[in-house]
C-alpha atoms as one frame of an Amber mdcrd trajectory, in Angstrom:
protein
 113.666 113.794  77.318 114.250 113.174  81.287 117.958 111.195  81.936 117.568
 108.003  83.385 119.712 109.356  86.592 121.151 105.920  87.118 118.404 104.256
  88.837 117.322 100.951  87.730 115.295 100.376  84.465 112.782  98.611  84.260
 110.636  96.870  81.167 107.365  98.510  80.831 104.711  96.806  79.499 101.339
  98.388  77.398  98.436  97.209  75.087  97.860  99.033  71.495  94.428  98.525
  69.803  94.985  96.327  66.709  92.429  99.101  64.653  94.131 101.891  64.881
  97.175 101.383  66.862  96.323 103.796  70.410  96.319 102.518  73.730  94.417
 100.247  75.093  92.720 100.309  78.993  90.583  98.110  80.973  87.154  99.207
  80.999  85.391  97.956  84.045  82.106  98.520  82.796  82.544  95.921  79.986
  85.232  93.754  82.125  86.899  94.083  78.256  90.123  96.036  77.456  88.975
  99.275  75.593  90.669 101.659  72.664  90.286 105.330  74.226  90.567 107.029
  70.602  87.994 104.358  68.405  86.248 102.450  71.349  86.852  99.235  69.933
  86.331  96.287  72.836  88.913  93.055  73.297  88.580  90.455  75.205  91.068
  89.721  78.017  93.575  86.676  77.191  92.376  84.785  79.863  90.007  84.779
  83.020  90.446  81.799  85.898  89.844  81.355  88.949  92.574  82.560  91.447
  94.175  79.551  93.574  95.380  79.586  97.074  99.037  78.993  97.728 100.501
  77.216 100.436 102.203  78.962 102.956 104.908  78.091 105.413 108.212  79.440
 107.216 110.081  79.241 103.472 107.221  80.746 101.257 109.103  84.221 101.529
 112.876  83.177 102.662 114.226  87.143 103.023 111.459  90.052 102.651 113.292
  92.724  99.762 112.218  95.961 100.314 111.634  98.152  97.022 114.215 100.851
  97.602 115.050 103.609  95.129 112.472 104.782  92.545 113.181 102.713  89.374
 112.624 104.262  85.917 111.271 102.487  82.831 111.548 103.309  79.285 107.921
 104.165  77.983 106.972 101.415  74.844 105.046 104.386  73.485 107.028 107.037
  73.057 110.239 106.065  74.554 110.355 108.742  76.811 112.959 107.819  80.703
 109.855 107.829  83.202 110.038 107.461  87.086 108.091 104.644  88.995 107.566
 105.976  92.416 108.773 104.157  95.598 106.740 100.446  95.650 104.729 101.658
  92.005 104.784  98.768  89.330 102.732 100.893  86.820 102.281 104.237  86.195
 100.909 106.388  83.120 103.675 108.082  81.064 103.689 112.310  81.897 104.687
 112.490  78.393 102.018 110.518  76.326  99.677 109.248  78.860 100.102 105.667
  78.141  99.986 102.951  80.870 103.043 101.233  81.338 103.284  98.235  83.469
 105.998  96.401  85.000 107.108  92.710  83.650 106.332  90.695  86.368 109.968
  89.047  86.468 110.994  92.485  86.736 109.068  93.025  90.786 111.384  91.961
  93.572 110.238  89.377  95.740 106.994  87.833  95.805 104.992  88.168  92.565
 101.192  89.095  92.601  99.004  85.897  91.693  95.892  87.110  91.811  93.539
  90.682  90.733  90.095  92.234  91.501  89.499  93.923  88.487  87.933  97.239
  88.872  84.063  97.446  89.036  83.194 100.939  89.484  84.019 103.247  86.341
  85.522 106.804  86.121  82.320 108.157  85.244  80.616 106.836  88.256  82.735
 108.312  90.942  81.059 111.624  91.307  77.447 109.670  92.300  79.422 107.523
  94.912  81.814 110.442  96.169  78.170 112.513  96.700  77.073 109.383  98.582
  79.969 109.215 100.851  79.907 113.181 101.393  76.092 113.139 102.314  77.610
 110.728 105.292  79.583 113.416 106.596  77.239 115.450 108.205  79.345 117.861
 109.486  80.745 118.837 105.980  80.610 122.182 104.468  77.364 121.909 101.944
  80.062 123.565  99.312  81.841 120.257  99.079  79.148 118.811  96.839  80.242
 121.207  93.814  83.536 120.218  94.441  82.849 116.721  92.728  83.912 117.949
  88.865  86.971 119.368  90.223  88.493 116.762  92.130  91.743 114.782  91.215
  91.139 110.897  90.849  93.378 108.113  90.290  92.774 104.703  90.027  94.973
 102.120  91.966  95.393  98.482  92.402  96.723  98.280  95.625  98.420  94.837
  97.524  96.548  93.000 100.082  97.869  89.570 100.995  94.263  87.204 102.139
  94.756  84.073 104.481  92.781  80.329 104.709  93.925  78.564 107.763  92.364
  75.904 110.374  92.458  76.278 114.427  92.635  74.213 116.798  92.338  76.332
 120.473  92.596  74.970 123.914  91.733  77.947 126.247  91.192  78.421 130.304
  88.960  81.063 131.542  87.610  83.214 134.975  84.579  84.664 135.083  82.467
  86.316 137.592  78.485  86.680 137.429  77.558  90.071 139.824  75.047  88.708
 142.727  73.416  90.862 145.243  71.977  89.141 148.630  70.532  90.713 151.936
  72.732  90.808 154.922  72.272  92.092 158.582  68.640  92.730 160.372  67.144
  95.599 161.949  68.553  98.857 161.485  71.847  97.168 160.196  70.162  95.763
 156.705  70.997  95.643 153.638  71.624  94.867 150.327  74.927  94.318 148.943
  76.626  92.963 145.561  79.595  90.821 145.097  81.313  88.875 142.332  80.824
  85.131 142.465  84.117  83.575 140.275  84.021  80.755 138.161  86.743  78.772
 136.338  86.634  76.242 133.085  88.624  75.088 130.437  87.525  73.635 126.569
  88.376  73.308 123.347  87.184  75.466 120.099  87.892  74.657 116.647  87.222
  76.978 113.760  87.978  77.515 109.873  88.686  80.920 108.511  88.662  82.168
 104.686  90.166  84.891 103.142  91.757  86.823 106.638  92.357  90.128 104.653
  95.469  91.989 105.750  96.684  95.039 103.999 100.095  95.419 102.241 100.411
  98.608 100.885 101.455 102.267 102.093  97.777 103.708 100.436  95.412 101.930
 102.790  95.487 100.719 106.392  94.251  97.985 107.932  91.534 100.534 109.390
  91.033 101.398 105.717  90.446  98.219 104.717  87.683  97.699 107.299  86.021
 100.900 106.718  85.758 100.209 102.961  84.015  96.937 103.983  86.487  94.767
 102.562  86.986  92.905  98.946  84.991  90.165  97.596  88.456  88.296  97.295
  86.627  84.788  96.524  85.922  86.517  93.230  89.769  87.221  92.633  91.087
  86.125  89.390  94.046  84.542  88.022  96.769  88.259  87.628  96.494  89.202
  84.565  98.890  92.653  83.656  95.551  93.493  81.225  93.411  94.366  83.793
  95.933  96.827  85.300  96.132  99.298  81.267  95.028 102.378  82.422  95.319
 102.437  86.158  98.533 102.054  88.704  99.449  99.663  90.735 101.404  99.210
  93.847 103.931  96.751  95.406 103.614  95.391  98.548 105.175  96.922 101.489
 104.671  94.902 104.231 106.379  90.905 103.890 104.261  87.947 103.716 105.407
  86.795 106.986 104.411  89.849 108.976 101.380  89.722 107.460 100.564  86.157
 108.452 101.495  87.482 111.978  98.804  90.163 111.587  96.220  87.379 110.224
  96.705  85.864 113.439  96.056  88.645 115.895  93.302  88.971 113.547  92.067
  85.536 114.094  92.950  85.346 117.537  90.334  88.443 118.123  87.738  86.116
 116.675  88.473  83.337 118.594  88.468  84.925 121.730  85.078  86.418 121.018
  83.457  82.863 119.947  85.187  81.564 123.552  83.332  84.186 125.091  80.013
  84.019 123.381  79.323  80.647 125.427  79.395  82.325 128.714  77.017  84.359
 130.655  79.678  87.384 132.682  79.790  90.582 134.118  83.380  90.745 134.936
  86.478  89.158 132.719  89.273  88.012 135.190  91.159  86.245 132.433  91.484
  84.073 129.287  94.119  82.026 128.472  94.427  81.102 124.550  96.430  78.286
 123.082  96.378  77.961 119.436  97.757  75.785 116.560  97.038  76.772 112.794
  96.651  74.469 110.308  96.770  73.918 106.770  97.788  78.177 105.659  96.850
  78.977 102.244  97.667  82.495 100.649  96.376  84.522  97.954  98.909  88.297
  96.972  95.615  89.727  95.600  95.624  93.268  93.943  92.795  95.113  94.545
  90.797  98.290  93.162  90.478 101.552  95.064  89.849 105.127  93.601  91.910
 107.762  95.530  90.584 111.030  95.194  91.841 114.415  96.253  89.918 117.465
  96.281  91.124 120.995  97.733  89.016 122.985 100.007  90.186 126.043 101.571
  93.880 125.656 100.503  93.749 122.300 101.569  93.908 118.791 100.252  91.618
 116.328 101.474  91.832 112.354 100.928  89.160 110.389  99.882  89.507 106.528
  98.843  86.520 104.594  97.284  86.288 100.832  97.426  86.791  99.713  93.490
  84.326  97.393  93.565  81.399  98.608  95.464  82.401 102.021  95.595  82.115
 102.123  99.712  84.537 105.056 100.710  86.865 106.356 103.746  88.218 109.508
 104.146  88.331 113.232 106.031  86.279 116.070 105.186  86.249 119.674 106.289
  83.990 120.541 109.329  81.673 123.224 108.456  81.603 125.812 111.559  78.322
 126.812 110.746  77.212 123.655 111.149  79.468 122.705 114.180  78.488 126.243
 116.103  74.661 124.463 115.857  75.480 120.990 116.378  77.392 122.852 120.079
  74.283 124.940 121.063  71.335 122.540 120.166  73.355 120.170 122.660  73.588
 123.073 124.807  70.002 123.587 124.667  68.973 119.988 125.605  71.685 119.807
 128.449  69.662 123.112 130.008  66.358 121.531 129.849  67.739 118.539 131.563
  68.974 120.828 134.360  65.866 122.964 134.195  63.069 119.451 134.377  65.574
 118.216 137.108  65.533 120.827 139.267  61.754 121.655 138.744  60.706 118.148
 139.697  63.383 117.022 141.946  64.741 119.895 144.118  62.106 123.146 143.197
């Protein structure tokens, strides 16, 4: 049995079957706890919709990093096992039990919402194949790796923000015009930009702006995953995590709010510009006031898949609610060569046609 090595020990939590004493895990298909031994199903203790919390500059007085790895004593077999950095639930490598950190042991903010897995493990091959089909340049052999891929289900942290905005703006925009000038041999058409100036106001309400706060996914990944249906998130309940891993937020609430304002600003600017027909933008200055700010700290589900191809590991992340994927895939040299030859042939044909009809 490994030693603690002086790491802070967390209190692990596990769920056991009332019928046979085996470990219970959350089953995405039934949305219940399921015994891996006797297949008994148990309802979760409570299912309530998550509520937004009011955000102020004092919501999180000072962000506290997770720091070094923590350890826990497995409640099933007694082994001392490490939680990795920012990890708050992990399977015991000795007995396989899913140990979940007690919420009071998690430094900083506590998650107040969770979006349960909807895609079960036995459906991953289907969604992996669908994602791989979109990778047109990937080697055909990759579809045969679905049974060999390493998969793990993880709840990753995001913050969602609601806010009302009131913005004032000033804009300078240009429209390209043309006119005929000169006379005789000097008669010609010239183009010019006619500039316009305007000011105005716009009010918008935002609901559930989603900002990643995870070390496992980026904001770009979150966007490509199609975001999550966080309007359906439930009150945090550790029973949903049993059988999966989970991660604590690694970006502060205040920094996440700053990112949310950038997302909102982009939308505000787009909505303003949609009011005008223009060819050139001189400037757009926007000043925005934010009010009625609410937030949720939500754990959302992803399937993380790693597969090996020619001694290199490639990652793929699937949305645990929809199965939509994001990731990198190797490129088949044969398909790349074929594409290159096809492009070269098209270019050669265009050059030939131009020469034949306009030069020759």
